[in-house]
C-alpha positions as CSV (number, residue, x, y, z in Angstrom):
1,M,0.0,0.0,0.0
2,K,1.1,3.5,-0.7
3,S,0.3,6.2,1.7
4,Q,-0.5,9.8,0.6
5,G,-1.1,11.8,3.7
6,K,-4.0,10.2,5.6
7,K,-5.5,8.4,2.6
8,I,-4.3,4.8,2.0
9,I,-4.3,3.5,-1.6
10,T,-4.5,-0.2,-2.1
11,T,-2.3,-1.7,-4.8
12,D,-3.1,-4.4,-7.4
13,S,-1.1,-6.7,-5.1
14,D,-3.6,-6.1,-2.3
15,S,-6.5,-6.7,-4.6
16,Q,-5.0,-10.0,-5.7
17,K,-4.5,-11.0,-2.1
18,I,-8.1,-10.2,-1.3
19,Y,-9.3,-12.2,-4.4
20,G,-7.1,-15.2,-3.4
21,E,-8.6,-15.2,0.1
22,E,-12.1,-14.9,-1.2
23,Q,-11.5,-17.8,-3.5
24,K,-10.3,-20.0,-0.5
25,I,-13.5,-19.3,1.3
26,Y,-15.6,-19.8,-1.8
27,H,-14.1,-23.1,-2.6
28,Y,-14.4,-24.2,1.0
29,F,-18.1,-23.6,1.0
30,L,-18.5,-25.1,-2.5
31,E,-17.0,-28.3,-1.1
32,L,-19.4,-28.2,1.9
33,V,-22.3,-27.9,-0.6
34,L,-21.2,-31.1,-2.2
35,T,-20.6,-33.0,0.9
36,E,-22.7,-31.7,3.8
37,S,-26.4,-31.2,4.7
38,I,-27.9,-27.7,4.3
39,D,-28.2,-27.4,8.0
40,K,-24.5,-28.0,8.5
41,I,-23.7,-25.5,5.8
42,I,-25.9,-22.8,7.4
43,E,-24.4,-23.6,10.8
44,Q,-20.8,-23.2,9.4
45,F,-21.8,-19.9,7.6
46,R,-23.3,-18.5,10.8
47,I,-20.2,-19.4,12.8
48,L,-17.8,-17.8,10.4
49,F,-19.7,-14.7,9.2
50,I,-22.3,-13.8,11.8
51,Q,-20.9,-15.0,15.2
52,C,-17.3,-14.4,14.1
53,S,-16.4,-17.3,16.4
54,P,-13.2,-19.3,16.1
55,Y,-13.6,-21.5,13.1
56,Q,-12.9,-25.3,12.8
57,T,-10.7,-24.8,9.7
58,P,-7.9,-22.3,10.6
59,E,-7.1,-21.6,7.0
60,I,-10.6,-20.2,6.4
61,S,-10.4,-18.0,9.6
62,I,-7.1,-16.7,8.4
63,A,-8.4,-16.0,4.9
64,L,-11.4,-14.0,6.3
65,R,-9.1,-12.1,8.7
66,G,-6.9,-11.2,5.8
67,I,-9.8,-9.9,3.8
68,I,-11.0,-7.8,6.7
69,Q,-7.6,-6.4,7.5
70,L,-6.9,-5.4,3.9
71,A,-10.4,-3.9,3.5
72,Q,-9.9,-1.8,6.6
73,C,-6.8,-0.2,5.0
74,E,-8.8,1.1,2.0
């Protein structure tokens, strides 16, 4: 990121990082759709996105945290 005064400008690299993290989460839930019941999928979605609780798959928690941190810098 390049700073110009108080405004922070994200770079293409930041956008690529966010996209990559989004894809991790997307593919994780896509796999759940293929293997789990709808109740289980909704429960997992609620835990991750609504309750913001520690998630059973650390890689997904880390991906979401990375998206949030980069988005806050924009």
